[in-house]
C-alpha positions as CSV (number, residue, x, y, z in Angstrom):
1,M,5.9,3.5,22.0
2,R,2.7,5.2,21.3
3,A,2.7,6.2,25.1
4,L,5.7,8.4,24.6
5,P,5.2,12.0,25.9
6,S,3.6,14.4,22.8
7,P,6.1,17.0,22.0
8,G,3.3,19.4,20.9
9,F,3.9,19.2,17.0
10,Y,3.2,17.1,13.9
11,G,6.9,16.3,12.3
12,S,9.8,14.1,12.3
13,V,11.5,13.0,15.1
14,N,14.1,15.6,15.1
15,Q,11.3,18.2,14.9
16,G,11.7,18.4,11.2
17,P,9.0,18.2,8.0
18,V,6.7,15.1,7.9
19,P,8.8,12.0,6.8
20,H,6.0,10.9,4.5
21,R,5.3,10.7,0.9
22,Y,2.4,12.5,1.3
23,F,4.1,16.0,2.7
24,F,6.8,15.7,-0.3
25,S,7.2,19.3,-1.8
26,R,9.8,19.9,-4.5
27,E,9.5,23.8,-3.4
28,K,10.0,22.5,-0.1
29,D,7.1,24.2,0.8
30,P,6.4,24.2,5.0
31,T,2.7,24.5,4.1
32,I,3.0,21.2,2.7
33,T,6.3,19.5,4.4
34,G,5.6,20.9,8.2
35,P,6.1,20.5,10.6
36,F,2.8,21.7,12.1
37,Q,1.6,22.8,15.2
38,T,-1.7,22.2,14.8
39,E,-3.5,19.1,13.4
40,E,-5.7,21.5,10.8
41,E,-2.4,22.6,9.5
42,F,-1.6,18.6,9.0
43,G,-5.1,17.9,7.1
44,K,-4.3,21.2,5.3
45,A,-1.1,19.9,4.2
46,I,-2.6,16.7,2.4
47,A,-4.8,18.9,0.7
48,L,-2.6,21.2,-0.5
49,R,0.2,18.1,-1.6
50,S,-3.0,16.9,-3.8
51,K,-3.3,20.3,-5.4
52,A,0.3,20.7,-6.3
53,T,0.2,17.3,-7.3
54,W,-2.7,17.3,-10.0
55,S,-1.2,20.8,-10.6
56,E,2.3,19.3,-11.6
57,S,0.4,17.3,-14.7
58,N,-1.5,20.0,-15.6
59,S,-5.0,18.8,-14.5
60,H,-7.6,19.9,-11.9
61,S,-9.0,17.1,-9.2
62,F,-12.5,18.0,-7.9
63,L,-11.4,15.2,-4.9
64,S,-8.4,18.0,-4.4
65,D,-11.1,20.7,-4.3
66,Y,-13.1,18.1,-1.6
67,L,-9.8,17.1,0.5
68,A,-9.0,21.1,0.9
69,R,-13.0,21.9,2.2
70,H,-13.5,18.4,4.7
71,L,-10.0,17.0,5.2
72,P,-9.2,19.7,8.0
73,S,-12.3,19.4,9.9
74,A,-13.0,15.9,9.2
75,L,-9.9,14.7,11.0
76,L,-10.0,16.4,14.4
77,N,-8.8,16.2,18.1
78,H,-6.0,13.5,17.4
79,P,-3.1,14.6,19.4
80,P,0.6,14.1,17.9
81,T,1.5,10.6,18.8
82,F,4.8,8.5,18.3
83,T,3.9,6.3,15.1
84,H,6.1,4.0,13.5
85,G,4.2,5.4,10.2
86,D,4.7,1.9,7.9
87,L,3.3,-0.7,9.9
88,Y,2.6,-3.4,7.4
89,R,2.9,-7.3,7.8
90,E,5.7,-6.8,6.2
91,N,7.5,-4.9,8.5
92,V,6.7,-6.7,11.4
93,L,8.5,-10.0,12.7
94,V,7.4,-12.1,14.9
95,R,9.0,-14.9,17.0
96,K,7.2,-18.3,18.1
97,I,7.2,-19.5,21.5
98,V,6.6,-23.0,22.4
99,N,4.9,-22.9,26.0
100,S,6.6,-25.2,28.0
101,A,4.1,-26.3,30.3
102,T,1.3,-26.7,27.7
103,S,3.6,-27.0,24.3
104,E,1.2,-24.6,22.9
105,E,2.8,-22.2,20.0
106,E,2.5,-18.8,20.9
107,Y,3.7,-15.7,18.7
108,E,5.1,-12.2,20.0
109,V,6.4,-9.1,18.0
110,A,10.4,-9.6,17.7
111,A,10.9,-6.4,16.0
112,L,9.7,-3.6,13.9
113,L,11.4,-2.7,10.8
114,D,11.6,0.4,8.2
115,W,11.4,3.3,10.2
116,E,12.1,5.8,7.9
117,T,8.7,7.4,8.2
118,A,8.2,7.4,11.8
119,G,7.5,10.6,13.6
120,W,4.9,12.6,15.4
121,Y,1.8,12.4,13.5
122,P,-2.0,12.6,14.6
123,S,-2.9,9.4,16.6
124,Y,-5.2,8.3,13.8
125,W,-2.8,7.7,11.5
126,E,-1.1,4.3,12.3
127,Y,-4.6,2.5,12.0
128,A,-5.6,4.9,9.3
129,H,-2.9,4.7,6.9
130,I,-3.0,0.9,7.1
131,F,-6.9,1.0,6.0
132,P,-6.7,1.9,2.5
133,L,-4.1,-1.1,1.9
134,L,-6.3,-3.8,3.9
135,Q,-7.3,-6.7,1.5
136,W,-9.7,-8.5,4.1
137,I,-8.8,-12.2,2.6
138,D,-7.2,-13.3,6.2
139,D,-7.6,-12.3,10.2
140,W,-4.6,-9.5,9.5
141,P,-7.4,-6.6,10.0
142,A,-8.4,-8.2,13.1
143,Y,-4.7,-8.4,14.6
144,I,-4.5,-4.6,13.7
145,E,-7.6,-4.2,15.9
146,K,-5.8,-5.9,19.0
147,I,-2.6,-3.9,18.4
148,L,-4.1,-0.4,17.5
149,D,-7.4,1.3,18.3
150,P,-9.6,0.8,15.2
151,L,-10.8,4.1,13.7
152,P,-13.1,3.3,11.1
153,L,-14.2,6.7,10.2
154,E,-10.6,8.1,10.1
155,G,-9.8,5.0,8.1
156,A,-12.7,5.8,5.5
157,M,-11.1,9.5,5.2
158,M,-7.6,8.4,4.7
159,R,-8.9,5.6,2.0
160,V,-10.2,8.6,0.0
161,V,-6.9,10.3,0.8
162,F,-4.8,7.3,-0.9
163,S,-7.1,6.8,-3.7
164,D,-6.1,10.6,-4.6
165,L,-2.5,10.4,-3.8
166,E,-1.6,6.9,-4.8
167,F,-2.3,7.1,-8.6
């Protein structure tokens, strides 16, 4: 699915707003919701969403200021890539296969569930969006790296975003 040709924008599969809660706007502000023509606009939108979230609670966030200053320049050169958007282990169904020649068990992906946030995101999104939720208590992070290219710097930056928008 990640090999689909890029449509040249960041947004939903029908060329609409980005279908992820980090891009929600009560006012339907397109600078927050998208779709976006550039990755810089995508990053700025996350920072704007942070600012709007804090403003709704009549608070100021210095982390929101930090995101506005650095997110658009920290996450660059990632083309629009078709992304599931919610690739957590709960959304991956696997099938056990017994090799008839060796009787060894193998596993393959049978289906992916929960496609509601699928769309065209920067190529880092699938890995970096999962990164803040990795618990490091089992081998799931290693399996993720077999499926997706590991992007630790992008993952670390999204962990900062996660700490701000998931409070």
